[in-house]
ChimeraX commands (.cxc) that place a marker at each C-alpha (Angstrom):
marker #1 position -55.54,-34.55,-56.40 radius 0.5
marker #1 position -54.94,-31.73,-53.95 radius 0.5
marker #1 position -51.46,-30.85,-52.79 radius 0.5
marker #1 position -50.69,-31.20,-49.11 radius 0.5
marker #1 position -50.30,-27.88,-47.34 radius 0.5
marker #1 position -47.39,-27.55,-44.94 radius 0.5
marker #1 position -46.82,-25.07,-42.12 radius 0.5
marker #1 position -43.39,-23.50,-42.33 radius 0.5
marker #1 position -41.72,-20.99,-40.03 radius 0.5
marker #1 position -39.17,-18.75,-41.73 radius 0.5
marker #1 position -36.67,-16.48,-39.98 radius 0.5
marker #1 position -35.99,-13.13,-41.66 radius 0.5
marker #1 position -33.11,-10.77,-41.01 radius 0.5
marker #1 position -31.51,-7.69,-42.56 radius 0.5
marker #1 position -28.68,-5.40,-41.51 radius 0.5
marker #1 position -27.94,-3.41,-44.67 radius 0.5
marker #1 position -29.78,-0.50,-46.25 radius 0.5
marker #1 position -33.48,-0.01,-45.50 radius 0.5
marker #1 position -33.78,-3.09,-43.31 radius 0.5
marker #1 position -37.53,-2.83,-42.77 radius 0.5
marker #1 position -38.14,-2.39,-46.51 radius 0.5
marker #1 position -35.98,-5.45,-47.32 radius 0.5
marker #1 position -38.02,-7.56,-44.89 radius 0.5
marker #1 position -41.30,-6.14,-46.21 radius 0.5
marker #1 position -40.29,-6.97,-49.81 radius 0.5
marker #1 position -39.14,-10.45,-48.78 radius 0.5
marker #1 position -42.52,-11.15,-47.14 radius 0.5
marker #1 position -44.33,-9.93,-50.27 radius 0.5
marker #1 position -42.20,-12.17,-52.51 radius 0.5
marker #1 position -42.71,-15.11,-50.15 radius 0.5
marker #1 position -46.46,-14.54,-50.44 radius 0.5
marker #1 position -46.20,-14.51,-54.24 radius 0.5
marker #1 position -43.90,-17.49,-54.77 radius 0.5
marker #1 position -44.00,-19.70,-51.68 radius 0.5
marker #1 position -47.43,-19.53,-50.07 radius 0.5
marker #1 position -49.87,-17.73,-47.86 radius 0.5
marker #1 position -48.28,-15.74,-45.03 radius 0.5
marker #1 position -50.47,-16.62,-42.02 radius 0.5
marker #1 position -48.72,-14.86,-39.16 radius 0.5
marker #1 position -45.90,-12.37,-38.71 radius 0.5
marker #1 position -43.96,-11.53,-35.56 radius 0.5
marker #1 position -42.86,-8.11,-34.46 radius 0.5
marker #1 position -39.47,-7.03,-35.77 radius 0.5
marker #1 position -36.72,-6.81,-33.19 radius 0.5
marker #1 position -33.39,-5.02,-33.45 radius 0.5
marker #1 position -30.37,-7.11,-32.49 radius 0.5
marker #1 position -26.61,-7.14,-32.55 radius 0.5
marker #1 position -24.89,-9.24,-35.24 radius 0.5
marker #1 position -24.48,-12.89,-34.23 radius 0.5
marker #1 position -21.26,-14.72,-35.06 radius 0.5
marker #1 position -19.42,-11.76,-36.59 radius 0.5
marker #1 position -18.48,-8.14,-35.95 radius 0.5
marker #1 position -20.35,-5.34,-37.70 radius 0.5
marker #1 position -21.41,-1.78,-36.97 radius 0.5
marker #1 position -24.78,-2.60,-38.55 radius 0.5
marker #1 position -27.54,-3.90,-36.27 radius 0.5
marker #1 position -30.08,-6.40,-37.55 radius 0.5
marker #1 position -33.83,-6.31,-37.78 radius 0.5
marker #1 position -35.18,-9.83,-37.29 radius 0.5
marker #1 position -38.58,-11.45,-37.40 radius 0.5
marker #1 position -40.35,-14.72,-38.06 radius 0.5
marker #1 position -43.30,-15.55,-40.30 radius 0.5
marker #1 position -45.59,-18.56,-40.57 radius 0.5
marker #1 position -46.33,-19.61,-44.14 radius 0.5
marker #1 position -48.63,-22.27,-45.55 radius 0.5
marker #1 position -47.02,-23.84,-48.62 radius 0.5
marker #1 position -47.33,-26.83,-50.91 radius 0.5
marker #1 position -43.59,-26.73,-51.67 radius 0.5
marker #1 position -41.31,-29.57,-50.60 radius 0.5
marker #1 position -38.39,-28.67,-48.29 radius 0.5
marker #1 position -35.98,-28.69,-51.27 radius 0.5
marker #1 position -38.31,-26.49,-53.37 radius 0.5
marker #1 position -38.69,-24.17,-50.38 radius 0.5
marker #1 position -34.91,-23.83,-50.01 radius 0.5
marker #1 position -34.54,-22.96,-53.72 radius 0.5
marker #1 position -37.40,-20.45,-53.52 radius 0.5
marker #1 position -35.98,-18.67,-50.44 radius 0.5
marker #1 position -32.52,-18.49,-52.01 radius 0.5
marker #1 position -34.02,-17.02,-55.20 radius 0.5
marker #1 position -35.79,-14.33,-53.14 radius 0.5
marker #1 position -32.53,-13.54,-51.32 radius 0.5
marker #1 position -30.79,-13.07,-54.68 radius 0.5
marker #1 position -33.65,-10.90,-55.97 radius 0.5
marker #1 position -33.21,-8.64,-52.95 radius 0.5
marker #1 position -29.46,-8.26,-53.39 radius 0.5
marker #1 position -27.99,-11.12,-51.37 radius 0.5
marker #1 position -24.67,-12.03,-52.92 radius 0.5
marker #1 position -23.77,-15.26,-51.15 radius 0.5
marker #1 position -25.14,-17.42,-48.38 radius 0.5
marker #1 position -23.17,-17.86,-45.17 radius 0.5
marker #1 position -21.50,-21.23,-44.89 radius 0.5
marker #1 position -23.22,-22.48,-41.74 radius 0.5
marker #1 position -25.69,-24.73,-43.55 radius 0.5
marker #1 position -23.28,-27.61,-43.05 radius 0.5
marker #1 position -22.01,-27.20,-39.54 radius 0.5
marker #1 position -18.81,-29.09,-40.38 radius 0.5
marker #1 position -17.58,-26.22,-42.57 radius 0.5
marker #1 position -16.04,-23.03,-41.22 radius 0.5
marker #1 position -18.71,-20.46,-40.43 radius 0.5
marker #1 position -18.38,-17.19,-42.30 radius 0.5
marker #1 position -21.10,-14.62,-41.60 radius 0.5
marker #1 position -21.31,-11.19,-43.17 radius 0.5
marker #1 position -23.58,-8.17,-43.51 radius 0.5
marker #1 position -26.61,-8.86,-45.69 radius 0.5
marker #1 position -29.58,-7.09,-47.19 radius 0.5
marker #1 position -31.77,-10.11,-46.46 radius 0.5
marker #1 position -31.44,-13.52,-44.88 radius 0.5
marker #1 position -34.23,-16.10,-44.99 radius 0.5
marker #1 position -33.79,-19.24,-42.88 radius 0.5
marker #1 position -36.08,-22.25,-42.83 radius 0.5
marker #1 position -36.66,-22.80,-39.11 radius 0.5
marker #1 position -39.41,-25.42,-39.00 radius 0.5
marker #1 position -41.34,-27.39,-41.62 radius 0.5
marker #1 position -44.32,-29.16,-40.03 radius 0.5
marker #1 position -42.74,-31.69,-37.63 radius 0.5
marker #1 position -40.29,-32.82,-40.29 radius 0.5
marker #1 position -36.58,-33.44,-39.69 radius 0.5
marker #1 position -34.23,-33.05,-42.65 radius 0.5
marker #1 position -30.49,-33.69,-42.31 radius 0.5
marker #1 position -28.76,-33.09,-45.63 radius 0.5
marker #1 position -25.45,-31.30,-46.22 radius 0.5
marker #1 position -27.12,-28.09,-47.44 radius 0.5
marker #1 position -30.52,-28.37,-45.73 radius 0.5
marker #1 position -31.13,-28.97,-42.04 radius 0.5
marker #1 position -34.61,-28.74,-40.52 radius 0.5
marker #1 position -35.24,-27.78,-37.77 radius 0.5
marker #1 position -32.60,-25.08,-38.14 radius 0.5
marker #1 position -29.69,-26.44,-36.06 radius 0.5
marker #1 position -28.74,-23.14,-34.41 radius 0.5
marker #1 position -32.16,-21.56,-33.84 radius 0.5
marker #1 position -32.40,-22.42,-30.13 radius 0.5
marker #1 position -29.06,-20.66,-29.52 radius 0.5
marker #1 position -30.32,-17.46,-31.12 radius 0.5
marker #1 position -32.61,-15.14,-29.15 radius 0.5
marker #1 position -33.20,-13.17,-32.36 radius 0.5
marker #1 position -34.93,-16.30,-33.71 radius 0.5
marker #1 position -36.57,-17.69,-30.58 radius 0.5
marker #1 position -38.11,-14.41,-29.34 radius 0.5
marker #1 position -40.11,-13.73,-32.54 radius 0.5
marker #1 position -40.81,-17.46,-33.06 radius 0.5
marker #1 position -42.29,-17.78,-29.58 radius 0.5
marker #1 position -44.41,-14.69,-30.26 radius 0.5
marker #1 position -46.29,-16.36,-33.14 radius 0.5
marker #1 position -45.95,-20.13,-32.61 radius 0.5
marker #1 position -48.60,-21.89,-30.54 radius 0.5
marker #1 position -47.09,-23.90,-27.71 radius 0.5
marker link #1:1,2 radius 0.2
marker link #1:2,3 radius 0.2
marker link #1:3,4 radius 0.2
marker link #1:4,5 radius 0.2
marker link #1:5,6 radius 0.2
marker link #1:6,7 radius 0.2
marker link #1:7,8 radius 0.2
marker link #1:8,9 radius 0.2
marker link #1:9,10 radius 0.2
marker link #1:10,11 radius 0.2
marker link #1:11,12 radius 0.2
marker link #1:12,13 radius 0.2
marker link #1:13,14 radius 0.2
marker link #1:14,15 radius 0.2
marker link #1:15,16 radius 0.2
marker link #1:16,17 radius 0.2
marker link #1:17,18 radius 0.2
marker link #1:18,19 radius 0.2
marker link #1:19,20 radius 0.2
marker link #1:20,21 radius 0.2
marker link #1:21,22 radius 0.2
marker link #1:22,23 radius 0.2
marker link #1:23,24 radius 0.2
marker link #1:24,25 radius 0.2
marker link #1:25,26 radius 0.2
marker link #1:26,27 radius 0.2
marker link #1:27,28 radius 0.2
marker link #1:28,29 radius 0.2
marker link #1:29,30 radius 0.2
marker link #1:30,31 radius 0.2
marker link #1:31,32 radius 0.2
marker link #1:32,33 radius 0.2
marker link #1:33,34 radius 0.2
marker link #1:34,35 radius 0.2
marker link #1:35,36 radius 0.2
marker link #1:36,37 radius 0.2
marker link #1:37,38 radius 0.2
marker link #1:38,39 radius 0.2
marker link #1:39,40 radius 0.2
marker link #1:40,41 radius 0.2
marker link #1:41,42 radius 0.2
marker link #1:42,43 radius 0.2
marker link #1:43,44 radius 0.2
marker link #1:44,45 radius 0.2
marker link #1:45,46 radius 0.2
marker link #1:46,47 radius 0.2
marker link #1:47,48 radius 0.2
marker link #1:48,49 radius 0.2
marker link #1:49,50 radius 0.2
marker link #1:50,51 radius 0.2
marker link #1:51,52 radius 0.2
marker link #1:52,53 radius 0.2
marker link #1:53,54 radius 0.2
marker link #1:54,55 radius 0.2
marker link #1:55,56 radius 0.2
marker link #1:56,57 radius 0.2
marker link #1:57,58 radius 0.2
marker link #1:58,59 radius 0.2
marker link #1:59,60 radius 0.2
marker link #1:60,61 radius 0.2
marker link #1:61,62 radius 0.2
marker link #1:62,63 radius 0.2
marker link #1:63,64 radius 0.2
marker link #1:64,65 radius 0.2
marker link #1:65,66 radius 0.2
marker link #1:66,67 radius 0.2
marker link #1:67,68 radius 0.2
marker link #1:68,69 radius 0.2
marker link #1:69,70 radius 0.2
marker link #1:70,71 radius 0.2
marker link #1:71,72 radius 0.2
marker link #1:72,73 radius 0.2
marker link #1:73,74 radius 0.2
marker link #1:74,75 radius 0.2
marker link #1:75,76 radius 0.2
marker link #1:76,77 radius 0.2
marker link #1:77,78 radius 0.2
marker link #1:78,79 radius 0.2
marker link #1:79,80 radius 0.2
marker link #1:80,81 radius 0.2
marker link #1:81,82 radius 0.2
marker link #1:82,83 radius 0.2
marker link #1:83,84 radius 0.2
marker link #1:84,85 radius 0.2
marker link #1:85,86 radius 0.2
marker link #1:86,87 radius 0.2
marker link #1:87,88 radius 0.2
marker link #1:88,89 radius 0.2
marker link #1:89,90 radius 0.2
marker link #1:90,91 radius 0.2
marker link #1:91,92 radius 0.2
marker link #1:92,93 radius 0.2
marker link #1:93,94 radius 0.2
marker link #1:94,95 radius 0.2
marker link #1:95,96 radius 0.2
marker link #1:96,97 radius 0.2
marker link #1:97,98 radius 0.2
marker link #1:98,99 radius 0.2
marker link #1:99,100 radius 0.2
marker link #1:100,101 radius 0.2
marker link #1:101,102 radius 0.2
marker link #1:102,103 radius 0.2
marker link #1:103,104 radius 0.2
marker link #1:104,105 radius 0.2
marker link #1:105,106 radius 0.2
marker link #1:106,107 radius 0.2
marker link #1:107,108 radius 0.2
marker link #1:108,109 radius 0.2
marker link #1:109,110 radius 0.2
marker link #1:110,111 radius 0.2
marker link #1:111,112 radius 0.2
marker link #1:112,113 radius 0.2
marker link #1:113,114 radius 0.2
marker link #1:114,115 radius 0.2
marker link #1:115,116 radius 0.2
marker link #1:116,117 radius 0.2
marker link #1:117,118 radius 0.2
marker link #1:118,119 radius 0.2
marker link #1:119,120 radius 0.2
marker link #1:120,121 radius 0.2
marker link #1:121,122 radius 0.2
marker link #1:122,123 radius 0.2
marker link #1:123,124 radius 0.2
marker link #1:124,125 radius 0.2
marker link #1:125,126 radius 0.2
marker link #1:126,127 radius 0.2
marker link #1:127,128 radius 0.2
marker link #1:128,129 radius 0.2
marker link #1:129,130 radius 0.2
marker link #1:130,131 radius 0.2
marker link #1:131,132 radius 0.2
marker link #1:132,133 radius 0.2
marker link #1:133,134 radius 0.2
marker link #1:134,135 radius 0.2
marker link #1:135,136 radius 0.2
marker link #1:136,137 radius 0.2
marker link #1:137,138 radius 0.2
marker link #1:138,139 radius 0.2
marker link #1:139,140 radius 0.2
marker link #1:140,141 radius 0.2
marker link #1:141,142 radius 0.2
marker link #1:142,143 radius 0.2
marker link #1:143,144 radius 0.2
marker link #1:144,145 radius 0.2
marker link #1:145,146 radius 0.2
view
């Protein structure tokens, strides 16, 4: 029995250290542990969103084909973040909690997973804030067919 392949858009961001290298390593690890990276947007430099920092972000979006479930995908992206030095995840995954953003070596957000909607306390798909964020929508629109 073959596993179903899903199309997933992931948002990537970094504002600490060698930002481009962090994103490059994240994409390589995603290719190794999540699935085939089909498309990659340009990287754009942006101001921090939701907090003050002297460090600007590099952001981009990739399209990945994966057989992972949404829950497996979340665990895999969080593992990659930890591998690349991410200490803790911001607390916006449940929008009822106070939002606390900080500088980060890498951030990987699940933006879209096929046409699926998931509404769990720690996993929301489509990403609930993506349409408010130009740093997500600009690279997403660059690679996503309309």
